[in-house]
TIMARSE-997691 format. One record per residue (C-alpha): x, y, z. Coordinates in steps of 0.25 Angstrom, whole numbers, padded with zeros to 4 digits, always signed. Example, Ala and Ser with C-alpha at 12.3 -4.5 7.8 and 13.67 -1.06 7.14 Angstrom:
2
+0049-0018+0031/+0055-0004+0029/
//
This chain:
459
+0141-0372+0011/+0143-0387+0010/+0141-0391+0025/+0127-0392+0029/+0124-0384+0042/+0113-0384+0053/+0108-0370+0053/+0099-0363+0063/+0092-0350+0059/+0086-0342+0070/+0073-0336+0065/+0063-0342+0055/+0058-0329+0049/+0060-0325+0035/+0075-0324+0034/+0077-0337+0043/+0067-0345+0035/+0073-0341+0021/+0087-0343+0026/+0083-0357+0030/+0079-0360+0016/+0092-0355+0010/+0101-0362+0020/+0094-0375+0018/+0096-0373+0003/+0111-0374+0006/+0109-0387+0013/+0109-0383+0028/+0099-0387+0039/+0092-0375+0044/+0084-0374+0057/+0076-0361+0060/+0072-0356+0074/+0061-0347+0076/+0056-0341+0089/+0042-0339+0083/+0032-0350+0080/+0030-0355+0066/+0022-0344+0060/+0015-0354+0050/+0008-0360+0061/+0007-0350+0072/+0002-0336+0069/+0013-0325+0073/+0007-0311+0072/+0015-0301+0080/+0010-0289+0072/+0024-0286+0068/+0024-0289+0054/+0029-0280+0043/+0026-0286+0029/+0038-0289+0022/+0042-0284+0008/+0049-0295+0000/+0057-0289-0011/+0068-0294-0021/+0079-0297-0011/+0069-0306-0003/+0063-0312-0016/+0078-0316-0020/+0080-0324-0008/+0067-0331-0009/+0070-0334-0024/+0083-0340-0020/+0075-0352-0014/+0064-0352-0025/+0053-0348-0015/+0050-0334-0019/+0037-0339-0026/+0032-0345-0013/+0034-0332-0006/+0027-0324-0017/+0014-0331-0012/+0015-0323+0001/+0020-0310-0005/+0013-0298-0011/+0020-0288-0021/+0020-0273-0018/+0024-0265-0030/+0025-0252-0022/+0022-0243-0010/+0008-0238-0009/+0008-0225-0001/-0004-0220+0007/-0005-0206+0011/-0013-0200+0023/-0025-0198+0013/-0024-0212+0009/-0019-0209-0005/-0010-0219-0012/+0003-0218-0019/+0010-0230-0025/+0025-0231-0026/+0031-0243-0034/+0043-0250-0028/+0050-0252-0041/+0048-0255-0055/+0035-0261-0060/+0033-0275-0054/+0043-0273-0043/+0037-0276-0030/+0041-0280-0015/+0032-0291-0009/+0024-0290+0004/+0025-0303+0012/+0021-0305+0026/+0033-0309+0035/+0025-0321+0041/+0020-0325+0027/+0034-0326+0021/+0040-0332+0033/+0029-0343+0032/+0032-0345+0018/+0047-0347+0020/+0045-0356+0031/+0036-0365+0023/+0046-0365+0012/+0058-0369+0021/+0052-0378+0031/+0050-0390+0021/+0065-0390+0019/+0071-0401+0028/+0083-0393+0031/+0075-0382+0037/+0068-0383+0051/+0060-0372+0058/+0060-0371+0073/+0049-0362+0079/+0047-0356+0093/+0062-0356+0095/+0068-0344+0101/+0083-0342+0100/+0087-0337+0114/+0102-0338+0114/+0113-0339+0103/+0127-0344+0105/+0135-0339+0093/+0148-0346+0097/+0141-0360+0098/+0130-0357+0088/+0120-0362+0098/+0106-0356+0099/+0097-0358+0111/+0082-0359+0107/+0070-0358+0116/+0057-0365+0111/+0047-0353+0113/+0035-0363+0115/+0041-0373+0125/+0053-0364+0131/+0063-0375+0129/+0076-0372+0124/+0086-0378+0114/+0100-0375+0108/+0104-0377+0094/+0117-0376+0088/+0117-0375+0072/+0129-0374+0063/+0124-0360+0058/+0115-0350+0065/+0107-0340+0057/+0100-0328+0064/+0088-0325+0056/+0081-0320+0069/+0077-0306+0065/+0081-0292+0070/+0081-0297+0085/+0090-0309+0082/+0095-0318+0093/+0106-0323+0084/+0111-0308+0082/+0109-0306+0097/+0120-0317+0099/+0129-0310+0089/+0128-0297+0096/+0135-0303+0107/+0147-0306+0099/+0159-0297+0097/+0159-0286+0086/+0144-0288+0083/+0138-0275+0078/+0124-0272+0080/+0114-0261+0077/+0099-0260+0080/+0090-0248+0077/+0076-0246+0078/+0067-0236+0070/+0058-0227+0079/+0046-0234+0073/+0039-0246+0075/+0029-0254+0066/+0016-0260+0069/+0008-0270+0060/-0006-0267+0055/-0015-0273+0045/-0024-0270+0033/-0032-0282+0032/-0037-0288+0019/-0050-0283+0013/-0063-0291+0015/-0061-0299+0002/-0046-0302+0005/-0040-0291-0003/-0030-0280+0000/-0036-0267+0005/-0025-0258-0002/-0016-0261-0013/-0010-0274-0012/+0003-0273-0020/+0009-0261-0012/+0016-0258+0001/+0007-0248+0007/+0014-0236+0015/+0007-0225+0023/+0019-0216+0025/+0017-0205+0035/+0031-0198+0038/+0034-0203+0052/+0027-0217+0051/+0020-0226+0040/+0012-0238+0038/+0014-0249+0027/+0006-0260+0022/+0010-0273+0015/+0000-0283+0008/-0002-0297+0013/-0008-0309+0004/-0020-0309+0012/-0025-0295+0008/-0020-0288+0021/-0009-0278+0023/+0001-0278+0034/+0003-0264+0038/+0015-0258+0046/+0014-0245+0054/+0028-0239+0056/+0027-0229+0067/+0035-0222+0077/+0036-0227+0091/+0034-0213+0097/+0029-0200+0093/+0016-0193+0088/+0013-0203+0078/+0018-0216+0084/+0015-0229+0091/+0016-0222+0104/+0006-0212+0100/-0005-0222+0096/-0011-0226+0109/-0025-0231+0106/-0035-0234+0094/-0039-0220+0093/-0025-0215+0091/-0022-0226+0081/-0035-0223+0072/-0033-0208+0073/-0019-0210+0068/-0021-0220+0057/-0033-0213+0052/-0025-0200+0051/-0012-0206+0044/-0016-0219+0038/-0031-0216+0035/-0032-0226+0023/-0027-0237+0031/-0036-0237+0043/-0048-0242+0035/-0040-0254+0031/-0035-0258+0045/-0047-0263+0053/-0038-0269+0064/-0029-0257+0065/-0031-0253+0079/-0030-0268+0084/-0017-0271+0076/-0011-0258+0080/-0012-0260+0095/-0010-0275+0095/+0002-0276+0085/+0016-0273+0091/+0025-0262+0086/+0037-0267+0079/+0051-0261+0080/+0059-0257+0067/+0074-0261+0069/+0086-0261+0061/+0098-0271+0065/+0112-0270+0059/+0123-0280+0064/+0136-0286+0061/+0141-0297+0059/+0129-0306+0056/+0137-0319+0059/+0144-0326+0070/+0156-0334+0066/+0151-0344+0055/+0139-0349+0063/+0128-0338+0064/+0123-0328+0055/+0112-0317+0056/+0103-0315+0044/+0091-0306+0041/+0085-0297+0051/+0095-0303+0062/+0106-0296+0055/+0100-0284+0048/+0086-0280+0053/+0080-0268+0045/+0067-0260+0046/+0057-0264+0036/+0056-0252+0027/+0063-0257+0015/+0056-0270+0016/+0070-0277+0016/+0071-0284+0029/+0067-0297+0024/+0073-0295+0010/+0086-0292+0017/+0086-0304+0025/+0082-0313+0013/+0094-0307+0005/+0103-0311+0017/+0099-0325+0013/+0101-0323-0002/+0115-0318+0001/+0118-0329+0011/+0113-0339+0001/+0122-0334-0010/+0134-0334-0001/+0131-0348+0004/+0132-0352-0011/+0145-0346-0012/+0152-0350+0001/+0160-0363+0001/+0164-0372+0013/+0158-0369+0026/+0163-0356+0030/+0150-0350+0036/+0157-0339+0043/+0163-0333+0030/+0149-0334+0024/+0142-0327+0036/+0153-0316+0036/+0152-0314+0021/+0137-0314+0022/+0136-0303+0033/+0146-0294+0026/+0138-0295+0013/+0125-0292+0020/+0128-0282+0031/+0129-0270+0022/+0116-0273+0015/+0109-0276+0028/+0113-0262+0034/+0109-0255+0021/+0095-0261+0020/+0093-0257+0035/+0096-0243+0032/+0088-0243+0019/+0076-0248+0027/+0076-0236+0037/+0078-0227+0025/+0066-0233+0018/+0057-0231+0031/+0060-0216+0030/+0056-0217+0015/+0043-0225+0017/+0039-0216+0029/+0042-0202+0025/+0045-0201+0010/+0036-0211+0002/+0024-0201+0002/+0033-0189-0002/+0030-0184-0016/+0045-0180-0018/+0049-0193-0013/+0040-0200-0023/+0045-0191-0034/+0059-0195-0031/+0056-0210-0032/+0050-0208-0046/+0062-0200-0050/+0071-0211-0045/+0063-0222-0053/+0065-0213-0065/+0080-0213-0063/+0080-0229-0060/+0072-0231-0073/+0082-0221-0081/+0095-0227-0075/+0091-0242-0071/+0106-0246-0071/+0110-0234-0062/+0098-0232-0052/+0090-0241-0044/+0081-0235-0033/+0085-0239-0019/+0072-0246-0016/+0073-0254-0029/+0088-0258-0025/+0083-0263-0011/+0070-0269-0015/+0072-0274-0029/+0086-0278-0031/+0097-0286-0024/+0107-0275-0023/+0113-0274-0010/+0106-0266+0000/+0119-0258+0003/+0120-0255-0011/+0106-0250-0012/+0108-0241+0000/+0121-0235-0005/+0115-0233-0019/+0102-0228-0014/+0109-0217-0006/+0116-0212-0018/+0104-0212-0026/+0097-0204-0016/+0107-0193-0017/+0105-0193-0032/+0090-0192-0030/+0091-0181-0021/+0099-0173-0032/+0090-0177-0043/+0077-0173-0035/+0082-0159-0033/+0079-0157-0048/+0065-0164-0048/+0052-0160-0044/+0043-0169-0053/+0045-0182-0061/+0047-0174-0074/+0059-0167-0069/+0067-0180-0069/+0069-0179-0085/+0075-0165-0084/+0089-0165-0090/+0095-0159-0077/+0089-0170-0069/+0094-0181-0078/+0108-0175-0079/+0109-0174-0064/+0104-0188-0063/+0114-0194-0073/+0125-0186-0065/+0121-0192-0052/+0120-0206-0058/+0134-0206-0063/+0139-0202-0049/+0131-0213-0043/+0137-0223-0053/+0151-0219-0048/+0147-0221-0033/+0138-0234-0034/+0139-0244-0046/+0126-0249-0049/+0125-0264-0045/+0113-0270-0053/
//
């Protein structure tokens, strides 16, 4: 694109802040409008945080600007899942090959790091305490309310990007346009933020380099490490039922429940009761919509176009990958046809956004119900053996999603085919040693030949 544009981004969160850096790199002037105060000078703690898991797709977007080393300063590698059973026994499940990790980052910490990296750029300007109250897509005008003073102003940028999250105001305006498809669904679960504080000497009370999970069938708790020695815990819990948010009415109910189902965590959580009753319950929403653009003047990106539940750790990574793809397309497009660019972008990303949304819900079921099942763990070990024996034909689904840039849609399709193969193979396996039996190897080779006919491997 040769013509310099005045661009407004609604939302100065993770995706908006990173997008500003990429658009400025292409020579455009960017203004970000954020309804919240500047979190670098005003503590914003709504008790709604789920620590983020930064993986390869996210790192690739950061590397594209040469800022990955700055972000590593606020990230902690997690090399696997640490499972906690009801007796407090621990089981470690590696995420991938030796040395492969996903990285725990706090949403606020990463957001501040991106702001600090982008703000010195003279082509990027942040406007805090600005709430978008109305968007006119035909004229590309946005009415903003100053949260502090109540005053209003109207802006009219050349291009408008909606990076304003799952409840996007920009998307709300698009929903009023003709032929706009929109789907929103909620899990019957909410989440609540809790904390395991640092030890007296500032260290970590449990294994630092792991994502901790307390799977309990119908609900679960997770914990991700922070650089200050604490862990951000998240309880995923039904809204209603025998074991639910509705069933816990007071401190006695809470402690009785936690001592029974999370006994090893209770001594590590001195502020459990206070945090539980003070912090709000967050909702778990999936948003699918199309198109993501209006004419050639506005575009949705990140959660505004494809919000997903957090159970694959890919919400942020998918939003960052949006930016990587958009940047590649900006480099390839000539002239000033933004409408063609936006349409090509949404057609390319929509199938992958839908796929990771479906994968995230499936992974919730796995984390909640299966990760403590011995049969499931055996299957994972067998699958790792297949991957090691046939590296050019078999990549585990989790690896495809987390440690490659293969399209999410390809990962979903291939994962479904591999699941069918694994079900057939596991009928003949009772222990790890059974994998080497001739009949198992013959069955596997036959299935892999069929799989190759169906889905060519794209490495």
